[in-house]
C-alpha positions in Angstrom: 18.0 46.3 59.1 14.2 46.3 59.4 14.2 47.7 63.0 16.7 50.5 62.3 15.9 54.0 61.0 18.8 56.1 59.6 18.9 59.8 60.5 19.9 61.9 57.5 20.7 65.5 58.8 20.4 68.3 56.3 20.8 71.2 58.7 23.9 72.3 56.7 22.1 72.2 53.4 18.4 72.5 53.5 18.4 74.1 56.9 20.9 76.8 55.7 18.4 77.7 53.0 16.2 79.3 55.7 16.4 83.1 55.2 19.0 84.6 57.5 20.5 81.2 58.5 23.7 81.4 56.4 26.7 79.9 58.1 30.4 80.4 57.8 32.7 77.6 56.9 34.0 77.3 60.5 30.4 77.3 61.8 29.4 74.5 59.5 32.3 72.4 60.6 31.4 73.1 64.3 27.9 71.9 63.7 29.1 68.9 61.7 31.4 67.9 64.6 28.4 67.9 67.0 26.3 65.9 64.5 29.1 63.3 64.4 29.1 63.2 68.2 25.3 62.7 68.2 26.0 59.6 65.9 24.0 61.0 62.9 24.1 58.4 60.1 24.4 60.8 57.2 25.4 64.5 57.1 24.3 66.4 54.0 27.1 68.9 54.1 25.9 71.2 51.3 25.3 71.9 47.6 28.9 72.0 46.2 28.2 73.5 42.8 26.2 76.4 44.1 29.2 78.5 45.2 32.9 78.3 46.0 32.0 78.7 49.7 29.7 75.8 49.6 32.2 73.7 47.8 35.0 74.5 50.3 32.7 73.8 53.3 31.7 70.3 51.9 35.3 69.5 51.1 36.5 70.5 54.6 33.7 68.6 56.3 34.6 65.6 54.2 38.2 65.8 55.3 37.7 66.6 59.0 34.6 64.7 60.1 34.7 61.0 60.7 31.9 58.5 61.5 28.8 59.7 59.5 28.5 59.3 55.7 29.2 62.8 54.2 26.7 63.7 51.4 26.7 66.3 48.7 23.6 67.5 46.8 23.6 67.7 43.0 21.0 68.3 40.4 20.7 65.8 37.5 23.4 67.7 35.6 27.1 66.8 34.9 28.6 70.0 36.4 26.7 69.4 39.7 27.7 65.8 39.9 31.3 66.5 39.1 31.4 69.2 41.8 29.9 66.9 44.3 32.4 64.2 43.4 35.4 66.6 43.8 34.2 68.1 47.1 33.6 64.6 48.6 36.9 63.2 47.7 38.5 63.3 51.2 35.5 61.6 52.9 36.0 58.0 54.1 32.3 57.4 53.5 30.6 59.5 50.8 27.2 59.8 49.1 26.0 61.8 46.2 22.4 62.9 46.4 21.0 63.8 43.0 17.5 65.0 42.2 15.1 66.1 39.5 11.5 67.4 39.6 8.8 64.8 38.9 5.5 66.5 39.4 3.5 67.8 36.3 3.6 71.4 37.5 7.4 71.3 38.1 8.2 69.5 34.9 6.2 71.9 32.8 6.8 75.3 34.4 10.2 74.9 36.0 12.1 72.4 33.8 10.2 72.7 30.6 10.8 69.0 30.1 8.5 66.1 29.2 8.2 63.1 31.5 10.3 61.0 29.1 13.1 63.6 29.1 13.0 63.8 32.9 13.2 60.0 33.1 16.3 59.9 30.9 18.0 62.7 32.8 17.4 60.9 36.1 18.7 57.6 34.6 21.9 59.3 33.3 22.5 61.2 36.5 22.4 58.2 38.7 24.5 56.2 36.3 27.2 59.0 36.3 27.0 59.3 40.1 27.6 55.6 40.5 30.7 56.0 38.4 31.9 58.4 41.1 30.7 56.7 44.4 29.0 53.5 45.4 26.4 55.2 47.6 23.8 57.2 45.5 20.6 58.7 46.7 17.9 59.8 44.3 15.0 62.2 44.9 12.1 62.9 42.6 11.4 66.5 43.7 7.8 67.3 44.6 7.1 63.6 44.7 3.9 64.0 46.7 2.3 66.0 43.9 3.6 63.6 41.2 1.6 60.9 39.3 2.1 57.6 41.1 2.6 55.5 38.0 5.3 57.9 36.7 7.0 57.8 40.1 7.0 54.0 39.9 8.6 54.1 36.5 11.1 56.8 37.5 12.2 55.0 40.7 12.4 51.7 39.0 14.7 53.2 36.3 17.2 54.8 38.8 17.3 51.6 40.9 18.3 49.8 37.7 21.2 52.3 37.3 22.4 51.7 40.9 20.6 54.1 43.2 20.9 52.8 46.8 18.5 55.1 48.6 15.2 56.4 47.2 14.0 59.6 48.9 10.4 60.6 48.4 10.3 64.3 49.2 7.2 66.2 50.3 8.9 69.3 48.9 6.1 71.8 49.5 4.6 70.3 52.7 1.4 69.2 50.9 0.8 65.6 51.9 -0.9 64.1 54.9 0.2 61.1 57.0 -2.2 58.6 55.4 -1.5 59.7 51.8 2.2 59.6 52.4 2.0 56.2 54.0 0.0 54.9 51.1 2.5 56.2 48.6 5.4 54.5 50.3 3.5 51.2 50.5 2.6 51.5 46.8 6.2 52.1 45.7 7.6 49.3 48.0 5.1 46.9 46.5 5.1 47.9 42.8 8.7 49.0 42.1 11.0 46.3 40.8 14.1 46.1 43.0 12.4 48.0 45.9 13.7 45.4 48.3 17.3 46.3 47.4 17.1 50.0 48.4 16.3 52.1 51.5 13.2 54.3 51.2 13.6 57.8 52.7 11.2 60.6 53.8 12.0 64.3 53.4 9.2 66.6 54.6 8.6 70.3 54.8 6.4 71.8 57.4 4.1 74.1 55.4 1.0 72.6 57.0 2.7 71.7 60.3 2.7 68.0 59.4 6.4 67.3 58.7 7.1 65.2 61.7 3.8 63.4 61.5 4.3 62.6 57.9 7.9 61.4 58.4 6.8 59.1 61.2 4.0 57.7 59.1 6.6 56.5 56.5 8.2 54.4 59.2 5.0 52.4 59.6 5.0 51.9 55.8 8.6 50.6 55.7 10.6 53.8 55.3 14.0 53.4 57.0 15.6 56.8 56.6 14.3 60.2 57.7 15.8 63.5 56.5 15.6 66.3 59.1 17.2 69.4 60.6 18.1 70.5 64.1 15.3 72.8 65.4 13.4 72.1 62.2 15.0 75.0 60.4 14.7 75.2 56.6 12.9 77.0 53.8 9.5 78.6 54.4 8.0 76.8 57.4 11.0 74.6 57.8 11.8 70.9 57.7 11.1 67.8 59.9 12.7 68.5 63.3 15.3 66.0 64.1 14.9 66.2 67.9 11.1 65.5 67.6 11.5 62.5 65.3 14.2 61.0 67.4 12.4 61.4 70.7 9.1 60.2 69.2 10.7 57.0 68.0 12.5 56.5 71.3 9.5 57.3 73.6 7.0 55.4 71.5 9.1 52.4 70.5 6.0 50.4 71.3 4.2 52.0 68.4 7.0 52.2 65.8 9.1 49.2 66.8 12.3 50.8 65.5 15.3 52.6 66.8 18.0 55.0 65.8 21.6 55.3 67.1 21.3 59.0 68.0 22.7 60.0 71.4 19.7 61.9 72.5 21.5 63.4 75.5 23.3 65.7 73.1 20.0 67.1 71.6 19.7 70.2 73.8 23.4 71.1 73.2 22.9 70.7 69.4 19.7 72.8 69.5 21.5 75.7 71.3 24.5 75.5 69.0 22.3 75.9 65.9 20.2 78.6 67.5 23.4 80.5 68.5 25.1 80.2 65.1 22.1 81.0 62.9 20.3 83.5 65.1 17.1 81.5 64.5 15.2 81.7 67.8 13.5 78.6 69.1 9.9 79.2 70.2 9.4 78.6 74.0 6.8 76.0 73.5 8.7 74.1 70.9 8.6 70.3 71.5 11.7 68.8 73.1 14.0 71.8 72.9 11.8 74.8 73.8 12.5 76.6 77.0 9.1 75.5 78.3 9.3 71.9 77.1 10.1 70.5 80.6 8.7 73.5 82.6 5.8 73.1 85.0 4.0 76.2 86.3 0.5 75.0 87.1 0.1 74.0 90.8 -1.7 70.8 89.8 1.2 69.8 87.5 3.8 70.7 90.0 2.1 68.7 92.7 1.9 65.7 90.3 5.5 65.9 89.2 6.8 66.2 92.8 4.9 63.0 93.7 5.8 61.1 90.5 7.5 62.7 87.5 5.7 60.4 85.1 2.4 62.0 85.9 3.2 64.9 83.5 6.5 63.9 81.9 6.5 61.2 79.2 10.3 61.5 78.8 12.9 62.7 81.2 14.8 66.0 80.8 18.0 64.0 81.2 17.2 62.0 78.1 17.7 65.1 75.9 20.6 66.6 77.9 18.8 68.7 80.5 19.1 68.4 84.3 15.8 67.9 86.1 16.9 69.3 89.4 18.5 72.7 88.6 21.2 73.8 91.0 21.2 77.6 91.3 24.5 79.3 90.7 25.1 82.8 92.0 27.8 85.3 93.1 29.0 82.9 95.9 29.7 80.0 93.6 33.3 79.0 93.1 35.3 78.3 90.0 35.2 74.5 90.7 31.4 74.5 90.9 31.1 76.6 87.7 33.5 74.3 85.8 31.6 71.2 87.0 28.3 72.6 85.7 29.8 73.5 82.3 31.2 70.0 81.9 27.9 68.4 82.9 26.1 70.5 80.4 28.1 68.8 77.6 30.9 71.3 76.9 34.6 70.3 76.6 36.3 73.5 77.8 39.9 74.6 77.5 41.5 76.2 80.6 41.5 79.7 79.0 37.8 79.3 78.0 36.8 78.4 81.5 38.8 81.4 82.9 37.2 83.9 80.6 33.7 82.4 80.9 34.0 82.3 84.7 34.9 86.0 84.8 31.8 86.8 82.6 29.8 84.6 85.0 30.8 86.7 88.0 29.7 89.8 86.2 26.3 88.4 85.4 26.0 86.9 89.0 26.4 90.4 90.4 23.5 91.6 88.3 21.1 88.7 88.7 19.6 86.8 91.7 20.1 83.5 89.9 22.2 82.3 87.0 20.6 79.5 85.1 21.9 76.8 82.8 20.7 78.7 79.8 22.7 81.7 80.9 25.8 79.6 81.3 25.3 77.9 77.9 24.9 81.3 76.2 27.9 83.0 77.8 30.2 79.9 77.3 29.1 79.5 73.7 29.8 83.2 73.1 33.2 82.8 74.7 34.0 79.9 72.3 32.8 82.0 69.4 35.0 84.9 70.4 38.0 82.7 70.9 37.7 81.6 67.2 38.0 85.2 66.0 41.0 87.5 66.1 39.9 90.4 68.3 41.1 93.5 66.4 38.3 95.5 68.0 37.3 95.1 71.7 34.6 96.9 73.6 36.0 98.6 76.8 33.1 100.8 77.9 30.1 102.8 76.7 27.7 105.5 77.9 24.2 106.3 76.6 21.7 109.2 76.8 18.2 108.5 75.7 14.7 109.6 76.5 11.3 110.5 75.0 12.3 114.1 74.4 15.9 113.7 73.2 17.8 112.2 70.4 19.6 109.1 71.6 23.4 109.4 71.7 26.2 107.0 72.6 29.8 107.4 73.7 32.0 104.4 73.2 35.6 103.3 74.1 37.2 100.6 72.0 40.6 98.9 72.1 42.0 98.6 68.6 45.2 96.6 68.3 46.2 97.7 71.8 45.3 101.3 71.3 42.3 102.9 73.1 40.0 105.0 70.8 36.8 106.8 71.7 33.8 108.0 69.6 30.4 109.5 70.0 27.3 109.4 67.7 23.6 110.2 67.7 21.0 107.8 66.2 17.4 107.0 65.7 17.4 104.8 68.8 19.8 103.5 71.4 20.9 100.6 69.3 21.3 102.8 66.2 23.4 105.3 68.1 25.8 102.6 69.6 26.3 101.1 66.1 27.0 104.5 64.6 29.5 105.2 67.4 31.3 102.0 66.7 31.4 102.8 63.0 32.8 106.2 63.8 35.7 104.7 65.8 36.4 101.8 63.4 35.8 103.7 60.2 33.6 100.7 59.0 30.0 100.9 57.8 28.9 97.5 56.4 25.3 96.8 55.7 23.3 95.7 58.7 20.9 93.1 57.2 19.6 91.4 60.4 19.4 92.0 64.1 17.9 89.5 66.5 17.7 90.0 70.2 16.3 87.3 72.4 16.2 86.6 76.2 18.0 83.5 77.4 15.9 83.1 80.5 12.8 84.7 82.0 12.5 87.9 84.1 13.5 91.5 83.9 17.1 90.6 84.8 17.3 88.0 82.0 20.5 87.7 80.0 20.0 88.7 76.4 21.6 87.2 73.3 22.1 89.4 70.2 22.8 88.2 66.7 24.0 90.7 64.1 24.3 89.9 60.4 26.6 92.3 58.4 27.2 92.3 54.6 30.1 93.9 52.7 30.1 93.2 49.0 29.5 89.4 48.6 30.7 88.7 52.2 28.2 88.0 54.9 29.0 87.3 58.6 27.0 86.7 61.8 28.2 88.2 65.1 27.1 87.1 68.5 27.0 89.0 71.9 25.4 88.5 75.3 24.8 90.6 78.4 22.1 91.4 80.9 22.2 94.8 79.2 20.5 94.6 75.8 22.5 97.5 74.4 25.8 96.0 75.5 24.7 92.6 74.0 24.0 94.4 70.6 27.4 96.3 70.8 29.3 93.0 71.5 27.5 91.3 68.6 28.3 94.1 66.2 31.9 94.2 67.2 32.1 90.4 67.0 30.8 90.6 63.4 33.3 93.4 62.5 36.1 91.1 63.8 34.8 88.3 61.5 34.7 90.7 58.5 
């Protein structure tokens, strides 16, 4: 359809390649479920041949997720293509996405192949993929630094072999909107069979142009955009799905196309990916940043009060936020809390509501106001905890610290119903609490990442902590939240130990 742009989400594949953003199998499935609710057209679930964990995750998503096309990535190699075929078997709608480098620098220095060899490998890969599935996508890697005539020849060859989608990646974030638009127009005009396929954009954000470049291809006839939630991905990231979707929706007069994305689930998806990966969203990030719909200037506030359109080109409601924030506090009842949770897009179980409400009362006693972001954080943490068997549970802790003393921590844990206590010194408050936990549990995995971020503003803001632990080849991410930063870190560390 000429007026329809397909959204190809690669959060679970390219997004996960962002350093520190590795996800467990359950976490990938949780994100895939939300992507399906958002009505994403294609979910690139992973790179099956790269590891047994990747293969299993793609296979499980193929089996459990309905609605979107499920896609697996494969190099132009038989083992990759066979792994993708096997992992995608349970999917009702499946796609193999195969690729090979096409730029002179990549062919010479990475592949050690001549253009003719690359052409033949691409042709054979697409032919093999078509033997496995009817929906095949082909990408000439580093296309924007490739010679246009060779690209034409390469794309023409894979279309002859049955490719149904041609993706033109800006692999290193090098191109500009005008150049990219010109390249798309050249290929659509000069390639035989171009009218039979969908042309797709896949952009990286090294120069901050990923979204602009992706949107430019729509004007040149591109009808698929590959993107990630929050724009996560290698180096400077990928095209941000929320920015592309809202640009096409808000400026339909300029682009004259639409997507089928349910934009009211954007904020929920952004928070989910942030919580699972530990990748913080900058406050001034378009669409999903904490300040995206905030007005502090008196002039702005006056204008918005009189007419929201004076300073808001889209409504907060359109991305899943509430424009008029009802303040929740210590006097709020369970019914009001549950109503707010449901209106924020969660689908709570009774026990999740009960546990989250008790946590809410604890926070309300410490804060003057409890905001939507606080509720989302504590409820998401409650869901995360409910998915893990709690062998270790934090009961209480004490700390001594100061400029002239070595920080120390005393901690009390419940381990399989038994209360155990420990004490340790450390280089700082967080180090001492982690060592105390290690003393009690007898575990000392490698701590490879610790991220602490405030959920809301102010000195009484609730903090979210994300801890990444490694033990051998295993890697887990634990989450914790509290108005006390040290308690948030302790909860995150214990959550990660439970996952191990």
